[in-house]
GUFI-715281 format. One record per residue (C-alpha): residue number from 0; chain; x, z, y. Coordinates in steps of 0.001 Angstrom, whole numbers. Layout:
BEGIN
<n: NUM chain: A east: X up: Z north: Y>
...
% end
This chain:
BEGIN
<n: 0 chain: A east: 91529 up: 109342 north: 86809>
<n: 1 chain: A east: 94794 up: 110931 north: 85794>
<n: 2 chain: A east: 93504 up: 114453 north: 85187>
<n: 3 chain: A east: 90886 up: 113108 north: 82840>
<n: 4 chain: A east: 93604 up: 111397 north: 80813>
<n: 5 chain: A east: 96017 up: 114318 north: 80479>
<n: 6 chain: A east: 96048 up: 118085 north: 80698>
<n: 7 chain: A east: 98842 up: 118343 north: 83252>
<n: 8 chain: A east: 99301 up: 116203 north: 86354>
<n: 9 chain: A east: 102827 up: 114931 north: 87024>
<n: 10 chain: A east: 105056 up: 117013 north: 89283>
<n: 11 chain: A east: 105851 up: 114542 north: 92044>
<n: 12 chain: A east: 105407 up: 113895 north: 95754>
<n: 13 chain: A east: 105284 up: 110136 north: 95181>
<n: 14 chain: A east: 101766 up: 109220 north: 96294>
<n: 15 chain: A east: 102080 up: 105594 north: 95185>
<n: 16 chain: A east: 103009 up: 106769 north: 91703>
<n: 17 chain: A east: 100090 up: 109208 north: 91613>
<n: 18 chain: A east: 97683 up: 106505 north: 92784>
<n: 19 chain: A east: 99023 up: 104148 north: 90119>
<n: 20 chain: A east: 98741 up: 106776 north: 87395>
<n: 21 chain: A east: 95232 up: 107581 north: 88598>
<n: 22 chain: A east: 94234 up: 103937 north: 88279>
<n: 23 chain: A east: 93322 up: 103448 north: 91933>
<n: 24 chain: A east: 96439 up: 101838 north: 93401>
<n: 25 chain: A east: 95476 up: 98332 north: 92325>
<n: 26 chain: A east: 92112 up: 98755 north: 94094>
<n: 27 chain: A east: 93664 up: 99860 north: 97374>
<n: 28 chain: A east: 93800 up: 97606 north: 100404>
<n: 29 chain: A east: 97124 up: 96835 north: 102050>
<n: 30 chain: A east: 96136 up: 99177 north: 104890>
<n: 31 chain: A east: 95542 up: 102012 north: 102419>
<n: 32 chain: A east: 98897 up: 101345 north: 100764>
<n: 33 chain: A east: 100521 up: 101326 north: 104204>
<n: 34 chain: A east: 98918 up: 104703 north: 104905>
<n: 35 chain: A east: 100451 up: 106089 north: 101727>
<n: 36 chain: A east: 103823 up: 104696 north: 102801>
<n: 37 chain: A east: 103326 up: 106375 north: 106181>
<n: 38 chain: A east: 102361 up: 109856 north: 104992>
<n: 39 chain: A east: 104467 up: 110148 north: 101839>
<n: 40 chain: A east: 107789 up: 110846 north: 103596>
<n: 41 chain: A east: 106170 up: 113389 north: 105930>
<n: 42 chain: A east: 105680 up: 115906 north: 103132>
<n: 43 chain: A east: 109255 up: 115652 north: 101921>
<n: 44 chain: A east: 110767 up: 115743 north: 105415>
<n: 45 chain: A east: 108800 up: 118812 north: 106471>
<n: 46 chain: A east: 109998 up: 120766 north: 103425>
<n: 47 chain: A east: 113655 up: 120577 north: 104463>
<n: 48 chain: A east: 114696 up: 122207 north: 107774>
<n: 49 chain: A east: 117298 up: 119583 north: 108673>
<n: 50 chain: A east: 114752 up: 116813 north: 108241>
<n: 51 chain: A east: 111963 up: 118740 north: 109952>
<n: 52 chain: A east: 113655 up: 118778 north: 113354>
<n: 53 chain: A east: 114333 up: 115037 north: 113220>
<n: 54 chain: A east: 110751 up: 114363 north: 112155>
<n: 55 chain: A east: 109341 up: 116483 north: 114968>
<n: 56 chain: A east: 111206 up: 114342 north: 117489>
<n: 57 chain: A east: 109451 up: 111201 north: 116244>
<n: 58 chain: A east: 105933 up: 112629 north: 116477>
<n: 59 chain: A east: 103868 up: 112762 north: 119621>
<n: 60 chain: A east: 100177 up: 113427 north: 120171>
<n: 61 chain: A east: 99074 up: 109803 north: 119750>
<n: 62 chain: A east: 101179 up: 109274 north: 116632>
<n: 63 chain: A east: 99830 up: 112468 north: 115053>
<n: 64 chain: A east: 96271 up: 111470 north: 115930>
<n: 65 chain: A east: 96765 up: 108064 north: 114280>
<n: 66 chain: A east: 98262 up: 109631 north: 111138>
<n: 67 chain: A east: 95399 up: 112118 north: 110859>
<n: 68 chain: A east: 92740 up: 109427 north: 111322>
<n: 69 chain: A east: 94297 up: 107092 north: 108770>
<n: 70 chain: A east: 94765 up: 109933 north: 106305>
<n: 71 chain: A east: 91131 up: 111020 north: 106692>
<n: 72 chain: A east: 89889 up: 107487 north: 105963>
<n: 73 chain: A east: 92100 up: 107295 north: 102863>
<n: 74 chain: A east: 91043 up: 110776 north: 101752>
<n: 75 chain: A east: 87342 up: 109881 north: 101976>
<n: 76 chain: A east: 87939 up: 106686 north: 99993>
<n: 77 chain: A east: 89769 up: 108616 north: 97261>
<n: 78 chain: A east: 87012 up: 111245 north: 97122>
<n: 79 chain: A east: 84456 up: 108478 north: 96679>
<n: 80 chain: A east: 86528 up: 106952 north: 93868>
<n: 81 chain: A east: 86833 up: 110350 north: 92174>
<n: 82 chain: A east: 83106 up: 111001 north: 92358>
<n: 83 chain: A east: 82426 up: 107607 north: 90762>
<n: 84 chain: A east: 84982 up: 108127 north: 87977>
% end
């Protein structure tokens, strides 16, 4: 994994880049890559007030529930990969 290769992780919000640098991107399914594409912009948009309001308008209960579920599945997969590394 990336932290084992270097002392300092890269300063970025690009999850695809981090997964690539960590050596797990090529092992991800298309659904996992789609999840990264789904959640990556959420972090950036929430950090900026003008984007936050627009983002909030696109999210409803069902959409948030789906995002959380998909993120949890991806998170557990990454944890498993890290524990095996």
